[in-house]
N, C-alpha and C positions, 0 to 999 in steps of 0.2 A: 390435313383436312378433317381428320377424325375429331380433333379438338374443336374445329369450326362447327362440325356437326353437333357437338355438345355445347354449342353457344358460347365458345370462348372468343370474345371480341378481340383480344390481343393476337390470337392465332390468325384471325381473319385479316387484321392489319398487316401481319407478317406475310401472309399469302399475297396480299395486294402489292406490298413492297417488292417481293421476290419476282412476281410475274408481270407487273404493270408495263415496264419498258418493253418486254418481249411481245406482249399483246399489242401495244401501240404500234410497234414495228410491223407486226403481222397485219394489223388493220390498215396501215398505210398502203399495203400491197394488195390485200384481197378485198378491202372495203370499197363501197361505191364512190367514195370521195376521200381524197387525202385529208380534207378539213374535218372529216367526221371520225378520224381514227381514235381520238381520245374519248369522244362520246360513246363510240361502239365498245371501247375497252371498258368504260364504266358500266355500260349495259351488260356486258359479259359478266363482270363481277357481281352485279345486282342479281343476275340469273343464278350465278353460283351460290350466292347467299340464300336466295329463295329456295334452291334445290338442296340445301345442305343436309336436311333431314333424310333425303332419299339417297344420299351418297353411300356407296358401298365400296369398300377397299378391295377391289378386284384388280383393276388395271392401274397403271401409273396415273397419278393425279393430273399431270400435264396432258395426258391423252384425253382425259375427260374434259379438261379446261379448253383445249383446242377444238374439241368437238362442239362445245357450246359456242366458242368464238366463231367457228365456221357457220353455225346456224344463225348467229346474230348478223354476220356480214351478209349472208344470203337474204335474210329477211329485209335488211336495210336496202340491199340492191333492188329487190322487188318493189319495195315501197318507193324508192327514189325513181324507179322507172315509171311509176304511176303518176307522180307529181313532181313538179320542179319548184323548189323553194329558192327564193332570192334573199340574200342577206348581205351585210356589209363585206363579208369575205369575198363575195362574188363580184363586187365592184372593182373594176380595173383601177390600179393605182398609178398615178402619174409620178413624175420626177419630184414633185413638191411634197408627196406623201409617201415616203419609203415604208415598205413593210418591215415588220420585225426581222424577217429573214434577211432583207437587204441591209438593215442597220447592223445586224450581227455579222454578216459577211464583210461589210465595210470595216467594222471594228477588228475582225480577225485579220483582214488584209493589212491594216495599219500596224497591228501588233506583230504580225509574223514576218513582214518584210518579204514575203514571197513575190515572185515576179507575176504580174497580171496575166501574162500569156499562159503560164503554168496553171493558174487558177481557172482560166477560161477553158483550157483543155480538159481539166478534171471535171468541171461543171458540165461541159459538153458530153463527155463520156458517161457521166452519171445520168444525164438526161436521156441519152440514147439507150442505155441499158434499161432504165426505168420504162421508157416507151416500149421497148421490146418485151419486157416482162408484162406490161399492161396489155400487150397484144395477144397474150396467151388467154385461153379460156379460164374461167373462174376456178375450175377444178385443177387445171394444170398449175395455175399460180399458187393455189393453196398447197398442193403437194410439193411444189418446188420450195416454197417458204418453209414448210415444216421440215423438209429434208435438209436444205442448205443452211438455214439460220437457226433452226431449233434442234438440229442433229438427231432427228427422230428416225428410228428404223422403219423399214417397210411395214413391219407388223404394227408399229405404233401409229404410223400414218394411216394404214388401212383401218385400224380401229377408230381413229378420229374422224375419218371421212366415210366410214361405213362402207368400205370396199374390201375386196380380197387383196392380200399382198401382191398377187400376180397382177391385178388391175392397177395397183399403185406403181409397180415396176414399169408397166406399159405406159401409164400416164406420165411418169417422169421421163421416160425415153422419148415420148412424143413432145414433151415440153422442151427437152434439150434440142431436138431436131428443129422445132419451130423457132426457138431462140437463135439457133445457128443460122437458119434461113433469114430471120429478121435482121440479124446483125451482119450478115455476109456482105451486102452492098457497102456498108460503112467501112468494114475492115478492108475490102478490096479497093474502093475508090472514094471513100469519104461521103457517100450518099446517105442522107439521114433516112432511118426506117420510117415507114408510114404508120400512123396511129390507127388503131382499130383492132378487132379481134381476129385471131388466126383460126 
């Protein structure tokens, strides 16, 4: 990041290459809409570039980056709650117009030879876990993503989220309890969890 601060374009490209997939994955979970993940990732990198002259090498770069990403996601959530945009992504697709994801899944199924019931079970489990994660509060989701998928320590998460390490520990504990409660009906009897916030 110090090279980026000194206007090294190649260093910025390397930074984007290194962190883009991680940020998209994070935005899929903490952003207001799955469809906006890539846009929010680009907005995050744009803010990093604009703030490059103010960057100071105190904390880890990833901590600074995820702090910016969290702010971008929160701003987008607030903005989305004020207005509702409709675009072609929002239009329900029928059988005659498969989405890219449907076509990709179909191609993977044809190529892999996996049994359809195994795929359906995996898709169902993934959807159930995703629904349970989305039922968490925004702060719990963010802390969980940074902990589980970015392998950040309590101190790093605390710095990213502007909390104390003790607050992060408590937040993650509540997130785990809430996830367990949301998933328990499915684990015990196959009942799908309800969407909404915990």
